[in-house]
C-alpha positions in Angstrom: 105.0 147.5 -15.1 101.2 148.1 -14.7 101.6 151.1 -12.4 104.2 152.8 -14.8 102.2 151.8 -17.9 105.3 150.8 -19.7 103.8 148.8 -22.5 101.0 151.4 -22.9 103.6 153.8 -24.4 102.5 156.7 -22.3 106.0 157.4 -20.9 107.6 156.8 -24.3 105.3 159.3 -25.9 105.9 162.0 -23.3 109.6 161.4 -23.4 109.6 161.8 -27.2 109.0 165.6 -26.7 112.3 166.0 -24.8 115.3 167.3 -26.5 117.4 164.5 -28.1 120.2 164.8 -25.6 118.0 164.9 -22.5 119.3 162.8 -19.6 116.9 159.9 -19.9 118.9 157.8 -17.4 118.2 160.3 -14.6 114.5 160.4 -15.5 114.2 156.6 -15.6 115.7 156.2 -12.1 113.5 159.0 -10.7 110.3 157.6 -12.2 110.9 154.1 -10.8 111.8 155.4 -7.4 108.8 157.8 -7.1 106.4 155.1 -8.5 107.7 152.6 -6.0 107.5 154.9 -3.0 104.0 156.1 -3.8 102.8 152.5 -4.4 104.1 151.4 -1.0 102.5 154.5 0.6 99.2 153.9 -1.0 99.3 150.2 0.0 99.9 151.1 3.6 97.1 153.6 3.6 94.6 151.3 2.0 95.2 148.2 4.0 95.5 150.0 7.3 92.1 151.6 6.5 90.5 148.2 5.7 90.6 147.3 9.4 88.6 150.4 10.3 85.8 149.7 7.9 86.0 145.9 7.7 82.5 145.4 9.2 81.0 147.5 6.5 82.5 145.6 3.6 80.8 142.7 1.8 82.1 139.3 2.5 82.6 138.1 -1.0 85.9 138.3 -2.8 86.9 141.9 -3.5 87.3 143.1 -7.0 89.9 145.7 -8.0 87.2 148.3 -8.8 85.8 148.1 -5.2 88.8 149.9 -4.0 87.4 153.1 -5.4 83.6 152.4 -5.2 83.5 150.6 -1.8 86.7 151.1 0.2 87.2 154.8 -0.3 83.5 155.8 0.2 83.4 153.6 3.3 86.6 155.2 4.6 85.2 158.7 3.9 82.0 157.9 5.9 84.2 157.4 9.0 86.0 160.7 8.7 84.3 163.5 10.6 86.6 166.4 9.7 85.3 168.2 6.6 88.4 169.0 4.5 89.6 165.4 4.2 86.7 164.0 2.2 87.1 166.9 -0.3 90.8 166.2 -0.5 90.4 162.5 -1.1 87.7 163.2 -3.8 90.0 165.6 -5.5 92.8 163.1 -5.4 90.7 160.4 -7.1 89.5 163.0 -9.7 92.9 164.2 -10.6 94.3 160.6 -10.6 91.9 159.7 -13.4 92.2 163.1 -15.1 96.0 163.1 -15.4 95.9 159.5 -16.6 93.8 160.6 -19.5 96.5 163.1 -20.6 99.0 160.3 -21.2 96.4 158.1 -22.9 95.1 160.7 -25.3 98.6 162.0 -26.0 99.7 158.4 -26.9 96.8 158.0 -29.4 97.2 161.4 -31.0 101.0 161.2 -31.3 100.7 157.9 -33.1 98.3 159.5 -35.6 100.6 162.6 -36.0 103.7 160.4 -36.5 102.0 158.1 -39.0 100.2 160.8 -41.0 102.3 164.0 -40.9 99.5 166.0 -42.7 97.4 165.8 -39.5 99.9 167.9 -37.6 98.3 171.0 -39.2 95.0 170.0 -37.6 96.2 169.4 -34.1 93.2 170.7 -32.2 90.5 169.0 -34.3 92.4 165.6 -34.0 92.6 165.9 -30.2 89.0 167.0 -29.9 87.8 164.1 -32.2 89.9 161.6 -30.1 88.4 162.8 -26.9 84.9 162.7 -28.3 85.3 159.1 -29.5 86.7 158.0 -26.2 83.9 159.8 -24.3 81.3 158.1 -26.5 82.7 154.7 -26.1 82.8 155.2 -22.3 79.1 156.0 -22.0 78.0 152.3 -21.8 80.1 151.9 -18.6 78.1 154.6 -16.9 74.7 152.9 -17.5 73.1 150.0 -15.7 75.4 147.1 -15.7 78.3 149.3 -16.8 80.5 148.1 -14.0 80.2 144.5 -15.5 81.2 145.8 -18.9 84.1 147.8 -17.4 85.4 144.7 -15.5 85.0 142.6 -18.7 87.3 145.0 -20.6 89.7 145.4 -17.8 90.1 141.7 -17.4 90.6 140.9 -21.0 92.5 143.9 -22.4 95.2 144.2 -19.7 95.6 140.6 -18.7 97.9 139.5 -21.6 98.4 142.3 -24.0 100.6 144.5 -21.8 102.9 141.5 -21.1 103.0 140.5 -24.7 103.7 144.0 -26.0 106.3 144.7 -23.3 108.0 141.4 -24.1 108.1 142.3 -27.8 109.6 145.7 -27.1 112.3 144.2 -24.9 113.1 141.5 -27.4 113.3 143.9 -30.3 115.6 146.3 -28.4 117.8 143.6 -26.9 118.1 141.1 -29.8 116.8 142.5 -33.0 118.3 146.0 -32.8 121.0 144.9 -30.4 121.7 145.9 -26.8 125.1 147.3 -27.8 123.6 149.5 -30.6 121.0 150.7 -28.1 123.7 151.7 -25.5 125.8 153.3 -28.3 123.0 155.7 -29.1 122.6 156.6 -25.4 126.4 157.1 -24.9 127.7 158.4 -28.2 124.8 160.4 -29.7 122.7 161.4 -26.7 125.9 162.1 -24.7 124.4 160.4 -21.5 127.1 159.1 -19.3 126.4 155.4 -18.3 128.7 154.2 -15.5 129.9 150.6 -15.7 127.7 149.3 -12.8 124.7 150.7 -14.6 125.8 149.3 -17.9 126.2 145.8 -16.6 122.9 146.1 -14.7 121.1 147.2 -17.8 122.7 144.5 -19.9 121.7 141.7 -17.5 118.1 143.1 -17.1 117.5 143.8 -20.8 118.9 140.5 -22.2 118.1 137.9 -19.5 116.1 138.8 -16.4 113.3 141.0 -17.9 112.5 138.9 -20.9 112.6 135.7 -18.8 110.2 137.0 -16.1 107.9 138.6 -18.6 107.7 135.4 -20.6 106.9 133.4 -17.4 104.2 135.9 -16.4 102.7 135.8 -19.9 102.7 132.0 -20.0 101.2 131.9 -16.5 98.4 134.3 -17.3 97.5 132.4 -20.5 97.5 129.1 -18.5 95.2 130.4 -15.8 92.8 132.0 -18.2 89.3 130.7 -18.4 88.9 129.5 -22.0 85.2 129.0 -21.8 83.4 128.9 -25.2 80.2 130.8 -24.4 79.4 134.1 -26.1 81.1 136.3 -23.4 84.0 133.9 -23.2 84.7 133.9 -27.0 84.4 137.7 -27.1 86.8 138.0 -24.2 89.3 135.8 -25.9 89.0 137.9 -29.0 89.7 141.1 -27.1 92.6 139.4 -25.2 94.3 138.0 -28.3 93.7 140.9 -30.6 97.2 142.5 -30.0 98.8 139.1 -30.7 97.0 139.0 -34.1 97.9 142.6 -35.0 101.6 142.0 -34.3 101.5 138.7 -36.2 99.7 140.3 -39.2 102.2 143.1 -39.3 105.1 140.6 -39.2 103.6 138.6 -42.1 103.0 141.8 -44.2 106.6 142.9 -43.6 107.9 139.5 -44.6 105.7 139.5 -47.7 107.1 142.9 -48.8 110.7 141.8 -48.2 110.4 138.1 -49.0 113.3 138.3 -51.4 115.6 139.4 -48.6 114.6 136.7 -46.1 113.4 136.6 -42.5 116.9 137.3 -41.1 117.1 140.7 -42.8 114.0 141.9 -40.9 115.7 141.2 -37.6 118.8 143.3 -38.3 119.0 147.1 -38.0 119.6 149.1 -41.2 121.4 152.4 -41.7 118.0 154.1 -42.1 117.1 153.2 -38.5 118.5 156.2 -36.7 117.4 159.4 -35.0 115.3 161.8 -37.1 117.8 164.6 -36.9 120.4 162.3 -38.4 118.1 161.4 -41.3 117.5 165.2 -42.0 121.2 165.8 -42.0 121.8 163.0 -44.4 119.2 164.3 -46.7 120.5 167.8 -46.6 124.3 167.1 -47.1 125.1 163.4 -47.3 128.9 163.9 -47.9 129.3 166.4 -45.0 127.4 164.2 -42.6 129.5 161.1 -43.5 132.7 163.0 -42.7 131.4 164.3 -39.4 130.1 160.8 -38.4 133.5 159.2 -39.2 135.3 161.9 -37.2 133.1 161.5 -34.1 135.0 159.6 -31.4 133.2 156.7 -29.7 133.1 156.5 -25.9 134.4 153.4 -24.2 132.0 150.7 -23.4 130.2 151.3 -20.1 131.8 154.8 -19.8 
């Protein structure tokens, strides 16, 4: 989940630029396979290299950031051939650089989708986003910056990704409905979903994934250090901020629709549909209704 950045919405954002009937099933399988293979390969390379430079490493418990700042430099110092240090350095550089593409695109796309008028100012919005992110990253490059980086990394990613991912899975599987979700993929996107894949997705979406994510979230909250000093309280505020945002959004939505009740907010409406369908409805409502009623539905799992 962390290596793919699922709850970060990077993949969702990039996938939103595909055509509506793009084969998302094929892309999903390929992404998971490639991510798994590269993760295993990197693990073998790193841990096999640790034995070579073990005498040069500090004895205290290793932090995640020491993989780049301690292990890789120590490994490069053992390599005599000249091209390999340059290649490894380029790998680290492009690893961070291409990650920024997805992160910046996620932020800017959210602004463009929420405020359509900003789409006419695409370049200024992207430049302003990069400038703000660059400015907020300057403290991490100063003395003690690694401590600040570890503080953010520990508190922002510890619980929020699990909570947001669990919310997404719950909304798709139970609020919108798994059958409605698969109906869009089969009937509207015209992606063939074979029965083994259908039942696999149903079990994973409705049972296995929410259960394991809930267990992992509860475990991470249970093992957290809830100290009440200044840094501890600040860390708790950072960690629980996504929970508060989602809760406030739910309360505001309930307040705007309090006459309809809570149950109405957990049921999909006819307005929740692909954008092209909303445009067709607005252009010719009667023609679209006739076309929609005449469109045959594919059998379940086929």
